[in-house]
DSSP file (Angstrom, degrees, kcal/mol; ACC not computed):
  #  RESIDUE AA STRUCTURE BP1 BP2  ACC     N-H-->O    O-->H-N    N-H-->O    O-->H-N    TCO  KAPPA ALPHA  PHI   PSI    X-CA   Y-CA   Z-CA
    1    1 A X              0   0    0      0, 0.0     2,-0.2     0, 0.0     0, 0.0   0.000 360.0 360.0 360.0 147.3  -13.2    5.5   -3.8
    2    2 A X        -     0   0    0     10,-0.1     2,-0.1     1,-0.1    10,-0.1  -0.586 360.0-106.2 -84.0 145.1   -9.5    6.0   -4.4
    3    3 A X        -     0   0    0     -2,-0.2     2,-0.6     1,-0.1     7,-0.6  -0.414  25.2-135.4 -71.2 146.9   -8.4    8.2   -7.3
    4    4 A X        -     0   0    0      5,-0.1     2,-0.4    -2,-0.1     5,-0.1  -0.918  20.1-165.0-104.2 117.4   -6.9    6.5  -10.3
    5    5 A X        -     0   0    0     -2,-0.6     2,-0.5     3,-0.2     5,-0.0  -0.874  20.9-115.8-104.3 132.6   -3.8    8.2  -11.6
    6    6 A X  S    S+     0   0    0     -2,-0.4     3,-0.1     1,-0.3    -2,-0.0  -0.954  97.9   5.5-111.6 128.1   -2.4    7.5  -15.0
    7    7 A X  S    S+     0   0    0     -2,-0.5    -1,-0.3    69,-0.1     2,-0.1  -0.989 133.3  59.6 -87.4   3.0    0.3    6.1  -15.5
    8    8 A X  S    S-     0   0    0     69,-0.1     2,-0.4    -4,-0.1    69,-0.2  -0.454  73.0-145.4 -85.0 164.3    0.5    5.8  -11.7
    9    9 A X  E     -A   76   0A   0     67,-0.7    67,-1.5    -5,-0.1     2,-0.5  -0.995   3.0-153.8-133.4 127.3   -2.1    3.9   -9.7
   10   10 A X  E     -A   75   0A   0     -7,-0.6     2,-0.4    -2,-0.4    65,-0.2  -0.877  11.6-168.1-102.3 132.1   -3.3    4.7   -6.2
   11   11 A X  E     -A   74   0A   0     63,-1.6    63,-1.4    -2,-0.5     2,-0.5  -0.961   5.3-160.3-119.7 134.9   -4.6    1.9   -4.0
   12   12 A X        -     0   0    0     -2,-0.4    61,-0.2    61,-0.2    60,-0.1  -0.964  11.9-148.1-117.1 120.9   -6.5    2.5   -0.7
   13   13 A X    >   -     0   0    0     58,-0.8     3,-0.6    -2,-0.5     2,-0.1  -0.314  28.4 -94.6 -77.8 166.5   -6.6   -0.4    1.7
   14   14 A X  T 3  S+     0   0    0      1,-0.2    -1,-0.1    -2,-0.1     3,-0.1  -0.385  98.1  69.3 -71.1 159.9   -9.5   -1.0    4.1
   15   15 A X  T 3  S+     0   0    0      1,-0.4     8,-0.5    -2,-0.1     2,-0.4   0.207  75.4  97.6 113.7 -15.6   -9.2    0.4    7.5
   16   16 A X  S <  S-     0   0    0     -3,-0.6    -1,-0.4     6,-0.1     6,-0.2  -0.845  77.8-112.7-104.0 144.3   -9.5    4.1    6.7
   17   17 A X    >   -     0   0    0      4,-1.6     3,-2.0    -2,-0.4     6,-0.1  -0.384  28.0-115.4 -68.3 152.8  -12.7    6.0    7.0
   18   18 A X  T 3  S+     0   0    0      1,-0.3    -1,-0.1     2,-0.1    -2,-0.0   0.766 115.9  56.0 -63.6 -25.7  -14.3    7.2    3.8
   19   19 A X  T 3  S-     0   0    0      2,-0.1    -1,-0.3     3,-0.0     3,-0.1   0.408 120.4-107.4 -87.1   3.8  -13.8   10.8    4.8
   20   20 A X  S <  S+     0   0    0     -3,-2.0    -2,-0.1     1,-0.3     3,-0.1   0.369  76.9 133.8  89.4  -5.3  -10.0   10.3    5.3
   21   21 A X        -     0   0    0      1,-0.1    -4,-1.6    -5,-0.1    -1,-0.3  -0.333  69.3 -84.5 -75.1 161.7  -10.3   10.4    9.1
   22   22 A X        -     0   0    0     -6,-0.2     2,-0.2    -3,-0.1    -1,-0.1  -0.473  48.9-159.7 -67.9 131.7   -8.5    7.9   11.2
   23   23 A X        -     0   0    0     -8,-0.5     2,-0.1    -2,-0.2    23,-0.1  -0.626  29.6 -84.4-105.1 166.9  -10.6    4.7   11.7
   24   24 A X        -     0   0    0     -2,-0.2     2,-0.4     1,-0.1    -1,-0.1  -0.421  50.8-106.4 -66.1 147.5  -10.4    2.1   14.4
   25   25 A X        -     0   0    0     -2,-0.1     2,-1.2     1,-0.1    -1,-0.1  -0.651  25.2-127.9 -78.9 127.8   -7.8   -0.6   13.7
   26   26 A X     >  -     0   0    0     -2,-0.4     4,-2.6     1,-0.2     3,-0.2  -0.655  23.6-167.9 -76.3  99.9   -9.3   -3.9   12.6
   27   27 A X  T  4 S+     0   0    0     -2,-1.2     4,-0.2     1,-0.2    -1,-0.2   0.770  83.1  54.3 -67.3 -26.6   -7.6   -6.1   15.1
   28   28 A X  T  4 S+     0   0    0      2,-0.2     3,-0.4     1,-0.1    -1,-0.2   0.889 114.7  39.8 -70.7 -39.2   -8.7   -9.3   13.3
   29   29 A X  T  4 S+     0   0    0     -3,-0.2     3,-0.2     1,-0.2    -2,-0.2   0.877 127.5  31.5 -76.7 -39.4   -7.3   -8.1   10.0
   30   30 A X  S  X S+     0   0    0     -4,-2.6     4,-2.6     1,-0.2     5,-0.2  -0.023  77.4 124.5-111.2  29.3   -4.1   -6.6   11.3
   31   31 A X  H  > S+     0   0    0     -3,-0.4     4,-2.0     1,-0.2    -1,-0.2   0.870  75.8  49.2 -60.6 -39.0   -3.4   -8.8   14.3
   32   32 A X  H  > S+     0   0    0     -3,-0.2     4,-1.8     2,-0.2    -1,-0.2   0.919 112.7  46.6 -68.2 -42.7    0.1   -9.8   13.2
   33   33 A X  H  >>S+     0   0    0      1,-0.2     4,-3.5     2,-0.2     5,-0.7   0.903 112.1  51.5 -65.1 -40.0    1.2   -6.2   12.5
   34   34 A X  H  X5S+     0   0    0     -4,-2.6     4,-1.0     1,-0.2    -1,-0.2   0.890 107.5  53.1 -63.5 -38.5   -0.3   -5.1   15.8
   35   35 A X  H  <5S+     0   0    0     -4,-2.0    -1,-0.2    -5,-0.2    -2,-0.2   0.900 120.9  31.3 -63.0 -41.1    1.7   -7.8   17.6
   36   36 A X  H  <5S+     0   0    0     -4,-1.8    -2,-0.2    -5,-0.1    -3,-0.2   0.911 134.1  25.2 -84.0 -46.2    5.0   -6.7   16.1
   37   37 A X  H  <5S-     0   0    0     -4,-3.5     4,-0.4    -5,-0.2    -3,-0.2   0.824  96.2-136.5 -93.8 -34.7    4.5   -2.9   15.6
   38   38 A X     X< -     0   0    0     -4,-1.0     4,-1.8    -5,-0.7     5,-0.1  -0.168  34.2 -70.1  92.7 167.0    1.9   -1.9   18.3
   39   39 A X  H  > S+     0   0    0      1,-0.2     4,-2.3     2,-0.2     5,-0.2   0.875 126.7  55.4 -65.9 -40.3   -1.1    0.4   18.0
   40   40 A X  H  > S+     0   0    0      1,-0.2     4,-1.9     2,-0.2    -1,-0.2   0.925 109.9  45.4 -62.7 -44.8    0.8    3.6   17.7
   41   41 A X  H  > S+     0   0    0     -4,-0.4     4,-2.4     1,-0.2    -1,-0.2   0.886 112.0  52.6 -66.0 -38.2    2.8    2.5   14.7
   42   42 A X  H  X S+     0   0    0     -4,-1.8     4,-2.2     2,-0.2    -1,-0.2   0.881 107.3  52.0 -65.5 -36.8   -0.3    1.0   13.0
   43   43 A X  H  X S+     0   0    0     -4,-2.3     4,-0.7     2,-0.2    -1,-0.2   0.902 110.9  47.9 -64.4 -39.7   -2.1    4.4   13.5
   44   44 A X  H >< S+     0   0    0     -4,-1.9     3,-0.7     1,-0.2     4,-0.2   0.893 110.6  51.6 -66.9 -38.6    0.8    6.1   11.8
   45   45 A X  H >< S+     0   0    0     -4,-2.4     3,-1.5     1,-0.2    27,-1.1   0.887 103.1  59.2 -63.9 -38.4    0.8    3.6    9.0
   46   46 A X  H 3< S+     0   0    0     -4,-2.2    -1,-0.2     1,-0.3    -2,-0.2   0.717 110.5  42.5 -64.2 -20.1   -3.0    4.1    8.4
   47   47 A X  T << S+     0   0    0     -3,-0.7     2,-0.3    -4,-0.7    -1,-0.3   0.339  92.7 111.2-106.0   6.0   -2.2    7.8    7.7
   48   48 A X    <   -     0   0    0     -3,-1.5    25,-1.6    -4,-0.2    24,-1.1  -0.633  51.0-157.4 -88.1 137.6    0.9    7.2    5.6
   49   49 A X  E     -b   73   0A   0     -2,-0.3     2,-0.4    23,-0.2    25,-0.2  -0.960  18.9-165.3-107.7 128.2    1.0    7.9    1.8
   50   50 A X  E     -b   74   0A   0     23,-2.6    25,-3.2    -2,-0.5     2,-0.5  -0.930  14.6-156.2-123.2 138.5    3.7    5.9    0.1
   51   51 A X  E     -b   75   0A   0     -2,-0.4     2,-0.6    23,-0.2    25,-0.2  -0.964   7.4-167.4-109.9 125.4    5.3    6.3   -3.4
   52   52 A X  E     -b   76   0A   0     23,-2.8    25,-2.6    -2,-0.5     2,-0.5  -0.962   7.1-168.4-111.7 116.2    7.0    3.1   -4.8
   53   53 A X  E     +b   77   0A   0     -2,-0.6    25,-0.2    23,-0.2    23,-0.1  -0.919  58.9  32.8-109.4 124.5    9.1    4.0   -7.8
   54   54 A X        -     0   0    0     23,-3.5    24,-0.2    -2,-0.5    -1,-0.1   0.592  61.6-155.3  98.2 109.4   10.4    1.1  -10.0
   55   55 A X        +     0   0    0      4,-0.2    -1,-0.1    25,-0.1    23,-0.1  -0.207  44.3 128.4-115.4  42.4    8.2   -2.0  -10.3
   56   56 A X  S  > S-     0   0    0     34,-0.0     4,-2.2     4,-0.0     5,-0.3  -0.028  86.0 -63.5 -73.0-165.7   10.6   -4.8  -11.1
   57   57 A X  H  > S+     0   0    0      1,-0.2     4,-1.6     2,-0.2     5,-0.1   0.869 138.4  43.4 -53.1 -44.8   10.4   -7.9   -8.9
   58   58 A X  H  > S+     0   0    0      2,-0.2     4,-2.6     1,-0.2    -1,-0.2   0.908 112.2  52.4 -70.6 -42.3   11.4   -6.2   -5.7
   59   59 A X  H  > S+     0   0    0      1,-0.2     4,-2.4     2,-0.2    -2,-0.2   0.874 109.0  50.2 -62.2 -38.5    9.2   -3.1   -6.2
   60   60 A X  H  X S+     0   0    0     -4,-2.2     4,-2.4     2,-0.2    -1,-0.2   0.919 112.0  47.5 -65.6 -43.7    6.1   -5.2   -6.8
   61   61 A X  H  X S+     0   0    0     -4,-1.6     4,-2.3    -5,-0.3    -2,-0.2   0.903 112.5  49.1 -65.1 -41.9    6.7   -7.2   -3.7
   62   62 A X  H  X S+     0   0    0     -4,-2.6     4,-2.2     2,-0.2    -2,-0.2   0.925 111.6  49.3 -62.9 -45.0    7.3   -4.1   -1.6
   63   63 A X  H  X S+     0   0    0     -4,-2.4     4,-2.3     1,-0.2    -2,-0.2   0.915 110.7  50.4 -61.3 -43.6    4.1   -2.5   -2.9
   64   64 A X  H  X S+     0   0    0     -4,-2.4     4,-2.5     1,-0.2    -1,-0.2   0.929 111.5  47.7 -59.7 -46.3    2.1   -5.6   -2.1
   65   65 A X  H  X S+     0   0    0     -4,-2.3     4,-1.6     1,-0.2    -1,-0.2   0.843 109.9  52.8 -67.6 -33.7    3.4   -5.8    1.4
   66   66 A X  H  X>S+     0   0    0     -4,-2.2     5,-1.5     2,-0.2     4,-0.7   0.924 111.1  46.6 -65.2 -44.1    2.7   -2.1    2.0
   67   67 A X  H ><5S+     0   0    0     -4,-2.3     3,-1.0     1,-0.2    -2,-0.2   0.932 114.2  47.0 -63.7 -45.4   -0.9   -2.5    0.9
   68   68 A X  H 3<5S+     0   0    0     -4,-2.5    -1,-0.2     1,-0.2    -2,-0.2   0.789 105.2  62.6 -66.5 -26.2   -1.3   -5.6    3.0
   69   69 A X  H 3<5S-     0   0    0     -4,-1.6    -1,-0.2    -5,-0.2    -2,-0.2   0.678 117.5-109.9 -74.1 -17.5    0.3   -3.7    5.9
   70   70 A X  T <<5 +     0   0    0     -3,-1.0    -3,-0.2    -4,-0.7    -2,-0.1   0.742  53.9 164.4 100.2  25.3   -2.5   -1.1    6.0
   71   71 A X      < -     0   0    0     -5,-1.5   -58,-0.8     1,-0.1   -25,-0.2  -0.356  46.0-117.3 -70.1 159.3   -1.0    2.1    4.7
   72   72 A X  S    S-     0   0    0    -27,-1.1   -59,-0.4   -24,-1.1     2,-0.3   0.945  86.9  -8.4 -63.8 -50.5   -3.5    4.8    3.6
   73   73 A X  E     - b   0  49A   0    -25,-1.6   -23,-2.6   -61,-0.2     2,-0.4  -0.999  53.7-156.3-150.8 150.1   -2.4    4.9    0.0
   74   74 A X  E     -Ab  11  50A   0    -63,-1.4   -63,-1.6    -2,-0.3     2,-0.5  -0.995   9.7-160.5-126.7 124.0    0.3    3.6   -2.3
   75   75 A X  E     -Ab  10  51A   0    -25,-3.2   -23,-2.8    -2,-0.4     2,-0.4  -0.922  11.6-151.3-105.2 126.6    1.2    5.3   -5.5
   76   76 A X  E     +Ab   9  52A   0    -67,-1.5   -67,-0.7    -2,-0.5     2,-0.4  -0.818  15.5 179.3-101.6 135.2    3.0    3.2   -8.0
   77   77 A X  E     + b   0  53A   0    -25,-2.6   -23,-3.5    -2,-0.4     2,-0.4  -0.992   7.0 174.6-136.4 126.4    5.5    4.7  -10.5
   78   78 A X        -     0   0    0     -2,-0.4     4,-0.1   -25,-0.2   -25,-0.1  -0.922  12.2-169.9-132.9 109.1    7.4    2.7  -13.1
   79   79 A X        +     0   0    0     -2,-0.4     2,-0.4     2,-0.1    -1,-0.1   0.675  67.8  84.3 -72.6 -15.0    9.5    4.8  -15.6
   80   80 A X  S    S-     0   0    0      1,-0.1   -25,-0.1     3,-0.0     2,-0.1  -0.705  84.1-119.8 -89.6 136.0   10.2    1.7  -17.7
   81   81 A X        -     0   0    0     -2,-0.4     2,-0.1     1,-0.1    -2,-0.1  -0.417  39.8 -95.1 -68.5 150.4    7.6    0.6  -20.3
   82   82 A X        -     0   0    0     -2,-0.1     2,-0.3    -4,-0.1    -1,-0.1  -0.383  47.9-174.3 -66.0 142.3    6.2   -2.9  -19.9
   83   83 A X    >   -     0   0    0     -3,-0.1     3,-1.4    -2,-0.1     4,-0.4  -0.899  39.8-106.6-134.7 163.3    8.0   -5.6  -21.8
   84   84 A X  G >  S+     0   0    0     -2,-0.3     3,-1.5     1,-0.3     4,-0.3   0.840 117.4  62.5 -59.1 -34.3    7.4   -9.3  -22.5
   85   85 A X  G >  S+     0   0    0      1,-0.3     3,-1.3     2,-0.2    -1,-0.3   0.750  90.0  69.7 -64.6 -22.8   10.3  -10.1  -20.2
   86   86 A X  G X  S+     0   0    0     -3,-1.4     3,-1.2     1,-0.3    -1,-0.3   0.696  80.3  75.7 -69.5 -18.1    8.4   -8.5  -17.3
   87   87 A X  G <  S+     0   0    0     -3,-1.5    -1,-0.3    -4,-0.4    -2,-0.2   0.760  88.4  59.8 -64.5 -23.2    5.9  -11.4  -17.3
   88   88 A X  G <  S+     0   0    0     -3,-1.3    -1,-0.3    -4,-0.3    -2,-0.2   0.667  92.3  82.7 -80.1 -16.6    8.5  -13.6  -15.6
   89   89 A X    <         0   0    0     -3,-1.2   -33,-0.0    -4,-0.3   -31,-0.0  -0.415 360.0 360.0 -85.0 166.2    8.8  -11.3  -12.6
   90   90 A X              0   0    0     -2,-0.1    -1,-0.1     0, 0.0    -3,-0.1   0.531 360.0 360.0 -54.4 360.0    6.4  -11.4   -9.6
């Protein structure tokens, strides 16, 4: 299980072994990324830890795409408190 950091949140995608070691790339799940990036880049992505700071509309979309891309972990940081106006963003 991935650690939960407050107020940050760490998300771990599938594709990494539970012990943190490099796992085989699921070619069915990541076929599009493999076609564009290749196996070497996907292996590097699987071991990457990413921090996304600022979660307005663009930050949320970037974080989503990083998780779907297969990085090891994504830590989200938003220095702004949540407001009602944020409900209109992605």
